[in-house]
MDAnalysis code that builds the backbone (N, CA, C; Angstrom):
import MDAnalysis as mda
import numpy as np

u = mda.Universe.empty(255, n_residues=85, atom_resindex=np.repeat(np.arange(85), 3), trajectory=True)
u.add_TopologyAttr("name", ["N", "CA", "C"] * 85)
u.add_TopologyAttr("resid", np.arange(1, 86))
u.add_TopologyAttr("resname", ["UNK", "UNK", "UNK", "UNK", "UNK", "UNK", "UNK", "UNK", "UNK", "UNK", "UNK", "UNK", "UNK", "UNK", "UNK", "UNK", "UNK", "UNK", "UNK", "UNK", "UNK", "UNK", "UNK", "UNK", "UNK", "UNK", "UNK", "UNK", "UNK", "UNK", "UNK", "UNK", "UNK", "UNK", "UNK", "UNK", "UNK", "UNK", "UNK", "UNK", "UNK", "UNK", "UNK", "UNK", "UNK", "UNK", "UNK", "UNK", "UNK", "UNK", "UNK", "UNK", "UNK", "UNK", "UNK", "UNK", "UNK", "UNK", "UNK", "UNK", "UNK", "UNK", "UNK", "UNK", "UNK", "UNK", "UNK", "UNK", "UNK", "UNK", "UNK", "UNK", "UNK", "UNK", "UNK", "UNK", "UNK", "UNK", "UNK", "UNK", "UNK", "UNK", "UNK", "UNK", "UNK"])
u.atoms.positions = np.array([
    [45.354, 141.381, -94.350],
    [44.873, 140.705, -95.483],
    [45.714, 139.365, -95.493],
    [45.143, 138.343, -96.568],
    [45.764, 137.315, -96.492],
    [46.927, 137.110, -97.999],
    [47.804, 136.394, -97.405],
    [48.873, 135.803, -98.986],
    [48.815, 134.733, -99.501],
    [48.844, 134.194, -98.694],
    [48.964, 132.853, -99.353],
    [47.788, 131.641, -97.891],
    [47.324, 129.867, -98.799],
    [47.399, 129.422, -97.326],
    [47.677, 128.676, -97.983],
    [48.678, 127.435, -96.254],
    [49.085, 126.398, -96.813],
    [48.660, 124.766, -96.953],
    [48.362, 124.441, -97.664],
    [47.421, 123.116, -96.858],
    [48.163, 121.714, -96.519],
    [47.521, 120.936, -95.489],
    [48.593, 119.745, -95.601],
    [47.497, 118.620, -95.280],
    [48.065, 117.869, -95.788],
    [47.259, 116.165, -95.616],
    [46.054, 116.050, -96.423],
    [45.329, 115.135, -96.060],
    [44.142, 114.775, -96.884],
    [42.768, 116.297, -97.120],
    [42.715, 117.199, -95.469],
    [42.436, 118.281, -95.925],
    [42.419, 118.755, -96.655],
    [43.502, 119.183, -96.748],
    [43.835, 119.648, -97.501],
    [43.284, 119.908, -99.441],
    [43.711, 118.982, -99.722],
    [43.593, 118.131, -100.463],
    [42.674, 118.418, -101.441],
    [41.724, 118.034, -100.099],
    [40.317, 118.250, -100.113],
    [39.058, 119.735, -101.132],
    [40.019, 120.870, -99.510],
    [40.002, 122.335, -99.872],
    [40.135, 122.942, -100.994],
    [41.141, 122.251, -101.176],
    [42.440, 123.710, -102.012],
    [42.105, 124.481, -103.206],
    [40.973, 123.330, -104.440],
    [40.882, 124.030, -105.484],
    [39.231, 125.009, -105.072],
    [38.867, 124.674, -103.884],
    [38.421, 125.715, -103.483],
    [38.290, 126.974, -102.909],
    [38.854, 127.031, -102.452],
    [40.207, 128.018, -101.463],
    [40.956, 129.154, -103.057],
    [41.279, 127.891, -103.800],
    [41.688, 129.143, -104.955],
    [40.488, 129.656, -106.000],
    [39.488, 129.096, -106.404],
    [38.490, 129.237, -107.093],
    [37.387, 129.979, -106.243],
    [37.248, 130.249, -105.488],
    [36.356, 131.149, -104.503],
    [36.948, 133.088, -104.006],
    [38.217, 132.227, -103.527],
    [39.050, 133.595, -103.112],
    [40.212, 134.292, -103.750],
    [41.148, 133.214, -104.537],
    [41.805, 134.134, -105.882],
    [43.707, 133.847, -104.811],
    [43.416, 133.392, -103.683],
    [44.152, 132.864, -102.737],
    [45.839, 131.796, -103.473],
    [46.678, 132.090, -103.345],
    [47.685, 131.320, -103.681],
    [47.493, 130.090, -102.732],
    [47.904, 128.826, -102.922],
    [47.531, 127.469, -102.453],
    [48.842, 126.354, -102.662],
    [49.322, 126.467, -101.565],
    [50.375, 125.289, -101.790],
    [49.913, 123.944, -100.638],
    [49.706, 122.873, -101.881],
    [49.966, 121.699, -100.825],
    [51.159, 121.081, -100.847],
    [51.597, 120.771, -99.774],
    [52.169, 120.089, -98.613],
    [52.049, 119.070, -97.609],
    [53.387, 117.791, -97.478],
    [53.272, 116.256, -97.345],
    [53.259, 116.634, -95.643],
    [53.686, 117.440, -95.324],
    [54.177, 117.175, -93.946],
    [54.968, 118.835, -93.061],
    [53.990, 118.746, -91.616],
    [54.393, 119.955, -91.236],
    [55.905, 120.725, -91.188],
    [56.639, 120.517, -91.195],
    [58.037, 121.142, -91.853],
    [58.091, 121.473, -92.896],
    [57.370, 120.566, -93.880],
    [57.552, 121.900, -94.878],
    [55.997, 122.671, -95.021],
    [55.591, 122.995, -94.561],
    [54.087, 123.678, -94.039],
    [55.415, 124.910, -93.705],
    [56.005, 125.061, -92.604],
    [56.596, 125.604, -91.562],
    [57.529, 126.421, -92.868],
    [57.869, 125.662, -93.601],
    [59.267, 125.918, -94.697],
    [57.956, 126.858, -95.990],
    [57.390, 126.978, -96.160],
    [57.072, 126.707, -97.487],
    [56.471, 128.174, -97.037],
    [55.633, 128.221, -95.950],
    [55.137, 129.747, -95.370],
    [55.757, 130.450, -94.710],
    [57.206, 130.411, -94.371],
    [58.005, 131.196, -94.301],
    [58.487, 131.989, -95.322],
    [59.015, 130.828, -96.386],
    [58.932, 131.312, -97.780],
    [57.998, 132.650, -98.339],
    [56.505, 132.608, -98.688],
    [55.633, 133.367, -98.645],
    [55.872, 134.477, -98.047],
    [56.192, 134.528, -96.523],
    [55.817, 135.791, -95.709],
    [56.596, 137.171, -96.008],
    [56.198, 137.615, -96.171],
    [57.398, 138.984, -96.128],
    [57.676, 140.061, -94.397],
    [58.597, 140.196, -94.228],
    [58.859, 141.244, -93.219],
    [57.541, 142.091, -92.581],
    [56.865, 141.408, -91.204],
    [55.992, 142.031, -90.716],
    [54.340, 141.470, -90.708],
    [54.859, 140.032, -91.906],
    [54.050, 139.369, -91.996],
    [53.727, 138.260, -90.418],
    [52.108, 138.015, -90.095],
    [52.015, 136.817, -89.246],
    [51.595, 135.955, -89.967],
    [52.631, 134.133, -89.776],
    [51.947, 132.642, -90.099],
    [50.916, 132.685, -89.009],
    [50.085, 131.949, -89.366],
    [48.929, 131.958, -88.197],
    [49.060, 129.720, -88.505],
    [49.308, 129.240, -87.684],
    [48.841, 127.695, -87.453],
    [47.563, 127.874, -86.848],
    [47.143, 126.889, -87.868],
    [45.666, 126.435, -87.415],
    [45.109, 125.520, -88.154],
    [45.261, 124.089, -87.203],
    [44.879, 122.956, -88.012],
    [43.870, 122.502, -88.330],
    [43.684, 122.350, -89.127],
    [41.927, 122.096, -89.470],
    [41.393, 120.630, -89.703],
    [42.305, 119.945, -88.861],
    [41.519, 118.319, -88.615],
    [42.621, 117.945, -87.517],
    [41.523, 116.939, -86.795],
    [42.704, 116.418, -85.907],
    [44.190, 115.765, -86.120],
    [45.217, 115.560, -85.194],
    [46.351, 115.254, -85.465],
    [45.704, 113.648, -86.037],
    [46.850, 113.331, -86.850],
    [46.744, 111.344, -87.275],
    [47.015, 111.170, -86.565],
    [46.444, 109.641, -85.557],
    [46.725, 109.136, -85.042],
    [48.445, 108.673, -84.816],
    [49.082, 107.899, -86.237],
    [50.435, 107.890, -85.720],
    [51.114, 108.474, -85.834],
    [50.734, 110.138, -86.201],
    [51.236, 111.628, -85.730],
    [51.653, 111.780, -84.487],
    [50.910, 111.090, -83.406],
    [51.051, 111.577, -81.287],
    [49.353, 112.498, -81.647],
    [49.968, 113.229, -81.220],
    [48.235, 114.060, -80.504],
    [48.720, 115.678, -80.676],
    [47.989, 116.694, -80.020],
    [47.835, 117.841, -80.361],
    [49.461, 118.187, -79.661],
    [50.164, 117.995, -78.616],
    [51.102, 118.654, -77.540],
    [52.607, 118.176, -78.587],
    [52.078, 116.293, -79.690],
    [53.559, 116.138, -80.365],
    [53.592, 116.935, -81.511],
    [52.368, 117.653, -82.269],
    [52.557, 118.517, -83.083],
    [52.981, 119.585, -82.564],
    [52.245, 120.484, -81.607],
    [53.076, 121.530, -81.104],
    [54.289, 121.346, -80.905],
    [54.676, 120.436, -80.522],
    [56.490, 119.907, -80.320],
    [56.937, 120.320, -81.688],
    [56.735, 119.646, -82.643],
    [57.258, 119.937, -84.555],
    [57.018, 121.127, -84.857],
    [55.728, 121.399, -84.356],
    [56.036, 122.866, -85.535],
    [56.384, 124.151, -84.460],
    [56.994, 123.941, -83.226],
    [57.700, 125.088, -82.496],
    [59.312, 124.807, -82.558],
    [59.428, 123.218, -83.275],
    [60.905, 122.919, -83.432],
    [61.264, 123.326, -85.164],
    [60.080, 123.412, -85.525],
    [60.765, 123.563, -86.934],
    [60.748, 125.606, -87.202],
    [59.861, 125.902, -86.749],
    [60.045, 127.272, -86.579],
    [61.299, 128.002, -86.523],
    [61.719, 127.238, -85.043],
    [63.318, 127.281, -84.563],
    [63.954, 126.910, -85.502],
    [63.941, 126.257, -86.436],
    [64.738, 125.539, -87.082],
    [65.361, 126.306, -88.245],
    [64.186, 127.634, -88.564],
    [64.574, 128.646, -89.834],
    [65.100, 129.471, -88.999],
    [65.629, 129.982, -87.622],
    [66.482, 131.016, -86.892],
    [67.651, 131.104, -88.178],
    [68.150, 129.942, -88.841],
    [69.296, 129.606, -89.697],
    [69.290, 130.222, -90.575],
    [68.032, 129.824, -91.112],
    [67.647, 130.994, -92.473],
    [66.922, 131.887, -92.658],
    [66.536, 132.137, -92.064],
    [65.359, 133.663, -91.711],
    [65.452, 134.230, -90.676],
    [65.503, 135.846, -90.805],
    [65.193, 136.724, -89.104],
    [64.206, 136.140, -88.686],
    [63.793, 135.501, -87.311],
    [62.502, 135.724, -87.010],
    [62.072, 136.176, -85.708],
])
C-alpha cells in the first residue's frame, strides 16, 4: 500500500496532478533529493518501506547516478539523528 508520493524536480511537476487525480494519493513536490528523503521519512510509519525510484536521469549539473546514490545514502544516514532506522 502506498502512503504518499514524493516528487522531485521538473518530472515531479509534470506528474503531480495526474498522480493525485488518478490515485487520490498525497503528493509532495520538493526541490532537492535531501528534502525528498526528509519528507518521505516524515510520512513513513514504523515498518513502512521508502522506495527511491528516480523517474528521470540525473541532471547533468548534479553528476551521475553514483553521485545521486551517494547523496541519497548520506541523507538517509543523516536521519539517524532524528529517526530510528
